[in-house]
C-alpha positions in Angstrom: 107.8 92.6 132.8 109.4 93.1 129.4 108.4 90.6 126.6 110.5 89.8 123.5 109.1 88.3 120.3 111.1 87.8 117.2 110.0 88.6 113.7 111.6 89.5 110.3 111.9 92.4 108.0 112.8 92.2 104.2 115.6 94.4 102.9 116.0 93.9 99.2 115.8 90.1 98.7 117.2 89.2 102.2 115.5 88.8 105.5 116.6 90.8 108.6 115.7 89.6 112.1 113.6 92.0 114.0 113.2 91.9 117.8 109.8 93.1 119.0 110.1 94.4 122.6 106.9 95.2 124.5 106.7 96.9 127.8 104.5 99.3 129.6 105.2 102.7 131.3 103.2 105.2 133.4 100.7 107.3 131.6 97.3 107.2 129.9 96.4 103.9 128.1 97.8 104.0 124.6 100.1 101.9 122.3 103.2 103.6 121.1 105.3 102.0 118.4 109.0 103.1 117.8 111.8 101.7 115.7 111.3 103.4 112.3 107.9 102.0 111.5 105.9 103.1 108.4 102.2 104.0 108.3 101.1 100.3 108.0 103.0 99.4 111.1 101.6 102.3 113.0 98.1 101.3 112.1 98.8 97.9 113.7 97.9 99.5 117.1 94.2 99.4 116.3 94.3 96.0 114.6 96.2 94.4 117.5 93.9 95.8 120.3 90.8 94.6 118.6 92.2 91.3 117.6 93.4 90.6 121.2 89.9 91.4 122.5 88.2 89.2 119.8 90.5 86.3 120.9 88.8 86.4 124.3 91.6 88.2 126.1 91.8 91.5 128.0 94.1 94.2 126.5 96.2 95.7 129.2 95.1 99.2 130.2 98.5 100.7 130.4 100.7 103.0 128.2 102.3 100.2 126.1 105.6 100.9 124.2 106.6 98.6 121.3 110.1 98.8 120.1 111.1 97.2 116.7 114.9 96.6 116.8 117.3 97.3 115.0 115.9 100.8 114.8 118.1 101.8 111.8 116.1 99.5 109.5 112.8 100.8 108.0 109.9 98.6 109.0 107.1 98.4 106.5 103.9 96.4 106.0 101.5 94.7 108.5 103.7 91.6 109.1 104.4 92.7 112.7 100.8 92.5 113.8 101.1 88.9 115.1 104.4 89.3 117.1 103.2 92.6 118.6 99.9 91.0 119.7 101.8 88.1 121.1 104.2 90.4 123.0 101.1 92.1 124.5 99.6 88.7 125.5 102.9 87.7 127.2 103.1 91.2 128.9 99.6 90.6 130.2 100.7 87.3 131.8 98.6 85.0 129.7 101.7 83.2 128.4 105.2 82.7 129.8 108.2 84.0 127.8 109.6 80.5 127.6 106.6 79.3 125.4 108.1 81.1 122.4 111.7 80.1 122.8 113.5 79.5 119.4 110.4 80.7 117.4 109.8 83.4 114.9 106.4 85.0 114.2 105.1 86.9 111.1 101.6 87.8 110.0 98.9 90.3 109.4 95.9 90.4 111.7 92.3 91.2 110.8 90.0 92.7 113.4 88.5 89.3 114.3 92.0 87.8 114.8 92.4 86.0 111.6 96.0 85.8 110.4 96.4 86.9 106.9 98.9 86.5 104.1 102.3 88.3 104.3 104.7 89.0 101.4 108.3 87.9 101.6 107.8 84.8 103.8 110.4 82.8 101.9 113.4 85.2 102.6 112.1 85.5 106.1 112.2 81.7 106.6 115.7 81.6 105.2 116.8 84.3 107.6 115.2 82.4 110.5 117.0 79.2 109.7 120.3 81.0 109.2 119.9 82.8 112.6 119.3 79.5 114.4 115.5 79.6 114.9 114.0 76.1 114.8 110.2 77.1 114.6 108.4 79.6 112.5 104.7 80.6 112.8 103.2 81.9 109.6 99.8 82.6 108.1 98.1 79.3 106.9 98.3 80.5 103.3 102.1 81.0 103.5 103.0 77.7 105.1 103.9 76.0 101.9 106.2 78.8 100.9 108.1 78.9 104.3 108.3 75.0 104.3 110.6 75.3 101.2 113.5 76.0 103.7 114.9 72.7 105.1 115.4 72.1 108.9 112.7 74.5 110.0 109.4 73.6 111.6 106.7 75.6 110.0 103.4 76.1 111.9 100.4 77.3 109.9 98.4 79.8 112.0 94.7 80.4 111.3 94.0 83.0 114.0 95.4 84.7 117.1 93.1 82.6 119.3 94.5 79.4 117.6 98.1 80.5 118.2 97.3 81.4 121.9 95.7 77.9 122.5 98.7 76.2 120.9 101.3 78.1 123.0 99.1 77.5 126.1 99.1 73.7 125.4 95.4 73.5 124.9 95.0 72.9 121.2 98.2 72.1 119.4 99.0 73.2 115.8 100.5 70.4 113.8 103.7 71.4 111.8 103.1 71.8 108.1 103.9 68.8 106.1 104.8 69.6 102.5 102.6 68.1 99.8 104.5 65.5 97.8 105.8 67.0 94.7 103.7 65.9 91.7 105.8 67.0 88.7 103.3 68.6 86.4 104.2 68.8 82.7 105.6 72.0 81.4 102.8 74.3 80.2 103.6 75.4 76.7 101.1 78.2 75.6 102.4 78.1 72.0 104.2 75.1 70.5 106.8 75.7 67.8 105.1 73.0 65.7 102.0 75.2 65.3 104.1 78.2 63.9 104.2 77.9 60.1 107.4 78.7 58.3 110.0 81.0 59.9 112.5 78.1 60.1 115.5 80.4 60.3 113.9 82.4 63.1 113.1 79.2 65.0 116.7 78.2 64.6 117.9 81.6 65.9 115.6 81.2 69.0 117.0 77.7 69.6 120.5 79.1 69.7 119.4 81.9 72.0 117.7 79.4 74.4 120.7 77.1 74.3 123.2 79.7 75.4 121.0 82.4 77.1 121.6 85.0 74.5 119.6 88.2 73.8 117.6 88.4 70.6 116.1 91.3 68.5 113.5 90.3 65.9 112.7 92.9 63.1 109.8 92.5 60.7 106.5 93.7 59.4 103.3 93.8 61.4 101.7 90.3 61.5 104.8 88.4 60.5 104.7 86.4 63.8 107.3 88.1 66.1 105.1 88.1 69.1 103.9 84.5 68.6 107.6 83.3 68.3 108.6 85.2 71.4 105.6 83.7 73.4 106.7 80.2 72.2 110.2 80.8 73.7 109.5 79.5 77.2 108.5 76.1 75.8 112.1 75.4 74.6 114.0 76.8 77.5 115.7 74.1 79.8 114.1 73.1 83.1 115.0 75.2 86.2 117.0 73.5 88.9 115.8 73.6 92.5 118.3 76.5 93.2 117.0 78.5 90.3 113.4 77.9 91.4 114.1 79.1 94.9 116.0 82.1 93.5 113.0 83.1 91.3 110.5 82.3 94.1 112.3 84.6 96.5 111.9 87.5 94.1 108.2 86.9 93.5 107.6 86.5 97.2 109.2 89.9 98.0 107.2 91.5 95.1 104.1 89.7 96.4 103.4 88.2 93.0 103.4 84.5 93.9 100.4 82.8 92.3 97.9 81.5 94.8 98.5 77.9 95.8 102.0 78.0 94.1 104.7 78.1 96.9 107.4 77.3 94.4 107.8 78.6 90.9 109.0 75.8 88.6 108.6 77.3 85.2 110.7 80.0 83.9 109.2 83.5 84.0 107.9 85.3 80.9 107.4 89.0 81.4 106.0 91.3 78.7 105.6 94.8 80.0 103.8 97.5 77.9 106.0 100.1 76.2 104.5 102.8 78.5 106.2 101.4 81.5 108.4 103.8 83.5 112.0 103.1 84.2 111.3 102.5 87.8 108.7 99.9 86.8 111.2 98.2 84.5 114.4 98.1 86.7 112.8 98.5 90.1 112.5 101.4 92.5 110.1 103.5 94.7 110.6 105.1 98.0 111.2 101.6 99.4 112.7 99.9 96.4 110.9 96.9 95.0 111.9 94.6 92.2 111.0 95.7 88.7 110.2 93.7 85.6 113.8 92.8 84.8 114.1 91.2 88.2 110.8 89.5 87.8 112.2 88.0 84.6 115.2 86.6 86.5 116.1 83.2 85.1 113.5 83.6 82.3 112.5 85.8 79.4 111.9 89.6 79.3 109.9 90.3 76.1 109.8 93.9 74.9 107.4 94.3 72.0 107.5 97.5 70.0 111.1 98.0 71.1 111.6 101.5 69.8 108.4 102.8 71.5 109.9 102.4 74.9 111.3 105.6 76.3 115.0 106.2 75.6 115.7 106.5 79.3 113.8 103.3 80.1 115.9 101.4 77.5 119.3 102.9 78.6 118.9 101.9 82.2 118.8 98.3 81.0 122.4 98.4 79.7 124.1 97.9 83.0 121.8 95.1 84.2 122.3 93.3 81.0 126.0 93.2 81.6 126.1 92.7 85.4 123.1 90.3 85.7 121.9 92.4 88.6 120.6 95.9 89.3 121.5 98.1 92.2 119.0 100.8 93.3 120.6 103.5 95.4 118.7 105.8 97.7 119.8 108.3 100.4 119.0 105.6 103.0 121.2 103.0 101.3 121.4 100.7 98.3 119.7 97.4 97.5 120.7 94.9 94.9 118.1 92.7 93.0 119.1 89.8 90.8 118.3 90.4 87.0 119.8 87.5 85.0 117.1 87.7 82.3 117.1 86.8 78.6 116.0 89.7 76.5 113.7 89.0 73.5 112.8 92.3 71.7 110.6 92.8 68.6 110.3 95.9 66.4 109.0 97.1 63.1 111.6 98.4 60.7 109.9 101.8 60.4 106.9 103.7 61.9 104.5 102.3 59.2 106.0 98.9 59.6 106.6 98.0 56.0 110.1 99.2 55.2 111.8 96.6 53.1 108.5 94.5 52.9 108.2 92.3 49.9 104.5 93.0 49.2 103.5 96.4 50.8 105.3 99.6 50.1 106.7 101.7 52.9 105.1 105.3 53.2 107.9 106.6 55.4 110.5 109.0 54.3 114.1 107.8 54.5 114.9 110.3 57.2 111.9 109.1 59.3 113.1 105.5 59.0 116.6 106.4 60.1 115.2 108.4 63.1 113.0 105.6 64.1 115.7 103.0 64.0 118.1 105.3 65.9 115.7 105.3 68.9 117.6 102.3 69.9 121.2 103.3 70.7 124.3 101.6 69.4 125.6 100.5 72.8 122.2 98.8 73.6 122.2 97.0 70.1 125.8 95.9 70.8 124.6 94.0 73.8 122.1 91.9 71.7 123.8 88.8 70.4 121.2 87.8 67.8 119.6 90.1 65.2 117.1 88.4 63.0 114.7 89.5 60.3 111.2 88.0 60.3 109.7 88.0 56.9 106.1 87.4 55.8 104.9 83.9 55.6 103.5 83.0 52.3 100.0 81.5 51.7 101.2 78.0 50.9 102.9 77.6 54.2 100.1 79.2 56.2 97.5 76.9 54.6 99.5 73.8 54.6 98.8 70.9 57.0 102.4 70.0 57.6 103.5 70.8 61.2 107.0 71.9 62.2 109.3 70.5 64.8 107.7 70.4 68.2 108.9 72.5 71.2 109.7 69.3 73.1 112.1 68.2 70.4 113.9 71.5 70.3 113.9 71.6 74.1 115.8 68.3 74.2 118.6 69.7 72.1 118.7 72.9 74.1 118.8 70.9 77.4 121.8 68.8 76.0 123.6 72.0 75.1 123.0 73.5 78.5 124.2 70.2 80.2 127.4 70.5 78.3 127.8 74.1 79.5 127.1 73.0 83.1 129.9 70.4 82.9 132.3 73.0 81.3 131.7 75.6 83.9 131.7 73.2 86.9 135.4 73.9 87.6 134.9 77.6 87.8 135.1 79.2 91.2 132.3 81.6 90.3 128.7 80.2 90.3 127.6 83.2 88.3 128.6 81.6 84.9 125.6 79.2 84.1 125.4 79.6 80.3 127.6 80.8 77.5 126.1 84.2 77.5 127.3 84.7 81.1 131.0 84.2 80.2 133.4 87.0 81.0 136.5 87.7 79.1 138.6 85.1 81.0 136.2 82.4 80.2 135.9 83.4 76.6 139.6 83.2 76.2 139.7 79.8 77.8 136.6 78.2 76.2 136.1 79.9 72.8 139.4 79.3 71.1 139.4 79.5 67.3 141.4 77.4 64.9 143.5 79.0 62.1 140.6 79.0 59.6 138.2 80.5 62.3 140.8 83.3 63.1 141.1 84.2 59.5 137.4 84.4 59.2 137.1 86.5 62.4 139.8 88.9 61.2 138.0 89.6 58.0 134.6 90.0 59.8 136.2 92.5 62.3 137.5 94.6 59.4 134.4 94.5 57.2 131.7 94.8 59.8 133.6 97.3 62.0 132.9 95.3 65.1 133.5 96.6 68.6 135.5 94.6 71.3 132.1 93.8 72.9 130.7 92.5 69.7 133.9 90.4 69.1 133.4 88.6 72.4 129.7 88.1 71.9 130.3 86.4 68.6 132.7 84.0 70.2 130.2 83.2 72.9 127.5 82.7 70.2 129.8 80.4 68.2 130.5 78.4 71.3 126.7 77.9 71.8 126.3 76.8 68.1 129.1 74.3 68.6 127.4 73.0 71.7 124.2 72.5 69.8 126.1 70.5 67.2 127.8 68.5 69.9 131.3 69.7 68.9 134.1 70.2 71.4 135.8 72.8 69.2 134.4 75.8 67.5 134.5 75.2 63.6 134.5 77.9 61.0 130.9 76.9 60.1 129.7 77.7 63.7 131.5 81.1 63.5 129.9 81.8 60.1 126.4 81.2 61.5 127.2 83.4 64.5 128.3 86.2 62.1 125.0 86.0 60.2 123.2 87.0 63.4 124.9 90.4 63.4 122.7 93.4 62.3 122.8 93.9 58.6 122.9 97.7 58.9 124.9 99.1 61.8 123.0 101.9 63.6 125.3 104.4 65.0 
């Protein structure tokens, strides 16, 4: 008697339904798994046999063949332990096939039959619901994550014996009931009020947060670049439920969801070290996994010591910064991961860090300074909207008791600007344009029109600063954000003038 149990694989960020077929043939007792399984799936043979025995059931003494269909998709990880064990139990006659109708099963088994955590449960649950399944049995620790998908009954399974008793009708498992959402306040690790001085840098970060623009901060060591960057999440607008699910899906696939946090509600802040490989940054591996730029989706990617990153590492970011997604191609196929991140980069002006410093002399030769700055290519710099210098903070400001404007107050203005952008882009057919920085050429032409005075100023800036076409459109988008912060429907020449101030003072070719 052939048994069929349904499970799920994860390809990129999407779930793919997997049919687990279990049957026996003539031959010596053994378990054979086919269907393009990896080593972790092959090892499930021993786990399943021992778990079935420790659940108080007899494992059939036959040559058992397990087929994971569709065979063209690579099966990885231990998530198939539970459906394979269940298929064996049905094959042995302990349960009827009808007992699992309309249900999907995922979970890793320990030797004593305990069902352990499995990565990627959220996209699996979404695939289950889209494919018409009404029930899903998942590890107890993953039930909250699966329950984020509406119209799907989620059953938290503690052990294989627990699941067997439920399906046999002896000891029923109650469907998971989501805990009522208690909206915890936003955790702000560093409040802007605590950062002394640097008012013009705070203004630049406010503009960046309001429009989703990229920022490069340049300054001497100890000027506060890292502190300012780490305060950035505190002024970003709240994530919508769609954005939260989008981010949670990536963290679920990467197996980086914090324990006890089924839904990520705060914008990510990722700060990889400059020794990271390009695969670690953009994603990759034999079986591609999301990289840091995808883990920063809908949040901030902070790259400190920007020129110290490898040139290849930095250059592979250029395409994701434009497309808001990264495609990883392998011989077996291509996978696309979302990467709509906001880049905040920080760098010293030279190797010693004190080129142009007001108090400490630079010890670097001019040629060394130029070589250091040219580690960042012109095309990459052109994709950064805001270039800001971070000077030293003098003693009077550091020692003063006066606090600056709080992150909450700045965040209120940022939220108002983002709300204006949401209303503006509501009529667009594409949902990809959520902030001013996401606008393409068509939207820039429609929403970033200049008056006669602004056109005259822009014409002079194009000539004197030798701006590229990309820089021209980025300045218009930045001007639109500054106008939104001011509550103005039209871009004024003062908004354009402020946007032009954020261009690099020295163009590095």
